[in-house]
N, C-alpha and C positions, 0 to 999 in steps of 0.2 A: 939381740944386739941393737936392732934398729930402734926399738923403744927406748933403750938406754941412751942412744945418741940424741933422740928427740928430747928426752928429759934433760940431758946436758945442754943442748941448744936453748931450750926454754929457760933453764936456770941461768945460763950466761946472759940471755937477753934481759931477763928480770934484773940481774945485777947491774947491767949497763944502764938500764932505764932508771934504776934506783939511784945510782951514782950521779947520773945526769940531773935528776930532780933535786938531789941534795945540793949539787953545785949551783943550780938555778936559785934555789932557796937562799943559799949563803950569799950569792951575789946581790939578791934583793935586800938582804939585811945590810950588806956593806953600803949599798946606795942610800938606804934609809939612815944609816949611821952618819952620812955626810951632812945631814940636816940636824941642827940643834935648836930646840925650842925651849925657852926659859921664861920665867915670870909671867906665865899665862894666868890671867884672872878676869873676872867679870864682876861688875857691880850688881848687887841684889836689886831686884825689881819690885815694884809695888803691885798689889792685886789689880788685875785689869790691864796692866801695862803689857803690850804685846811685842815690844821691841827691847833690845838690850845691846850692849857693846862689849866686845872682848878686846883686851890689851894683851900683847905678848911680844917677845923678842925672838927673831929667827936669825940664825947664822948658817950659811951654807958653805961647805968646804970647796965646792966647785960651783961655777956659774949655773944658775937654775932660775925657774920662774914658779911662783905660787900661782897655780891655775884654778884652784877651787878649794872650798872648805864646806864641810857639812856638820850637822849635829842632829842627834835624835831629839833634842830639846825644843826644836823649832822647825818651821816649814822650810826655811832657807837661811843661808848665811851669805851676806853680800860683803865684798871687799870694797872699801871706799878710800878716796884720797881727799885731803883737805888742802885747799890752796887759798892764798890771800890775793884777792883781786879787787881793785877799786875800793880799798879800805873795808872790804867785806870778806868774811870767810865763806868759801863755797865748798860744798861736799858733792863729790861725784862718784858714782859706782865705776869701778874698773874691773876688767875681765882677767887681767894678769898683773902680777907685781914682780918686777925683776929682783932676783936675789944674787947680787954680784959675789963672786968667789971671795971668801974670807971677810966680807963686810957684814956688819950687824944692822938689821932692819928692825926698827922699833915701831911697833904698832901701838899707837896711843891716841889720845883725844885730838891731837893737833896735826897729825900726818896721816899715814895709812892707818886704818882701823877696820875692825870686823863688826858688822851689824847683824844681830840676830833678829830675824824677821818672823813674825807669827809664833811667838813663844807659846808652847802648849801648856805651860804652868809657870807661875812666878819663880824667879831665881831666888833661892833662899841662902842667906849667909851661912857659910860652913859646908855647903854642899859642893859637889864636884860637877862640872859641866863637861860632858864628853864632846870632843871635836875631832874631826878627821881632816887633815890637810892633804891636798893633792899637789905634788911638786913635780914639774917637768924638768928633768935633767938636760944637760947640753946634748946628750946622745938621744934625745926625744923620748926616753923612757919615763913614764909617770910612776912615781912611788907615793905611797900613802904613809902618813905619820899620825898615829892615834895619840892624842894627848888628853889630859884632864886639866881644865882651868878651874882654879879655886874661885868660888863665889864669895865676895867680900861684902861688908856692910854697905848700905846705901850711902853712907856719909864718907866712904873711903875715896880718897883722891889719888891721882896718878903718882904723886910723890910719897904716898904712905905705904910703899912696898914693904 
């Protein structure tokens, strides 16, 4: 009888842990679902070119911050902002980018954008570029969103979506 009770207790514990893990997994999916990424693309690069740029659009259902981004295609990805100062455009690296609730943030050539640093190989039109975005929610939880950016022709411009 004692072995039976131990088996029942072990089974009950296993079921509780399993339910807890499923609940945690589902909550992570819900958080990630609050982030929408669209129109992700990068311009093809030339042989020997070790930098590239990614454009995309992010909308967050709740207030959050983009705190990092990475890709297996390069050594690092930097987040930059462009500002107009003294009749000149200035590019600066930023560590976080605010994602206000319900607002669309357009990453393009003239505002925030993502720079691929240390490309391991040229970006070729028609290929997909893997990116992982790290977003910090208002509750301080960091979620990851894996996306694929389309690599477009070298002659593609921002308006040719």
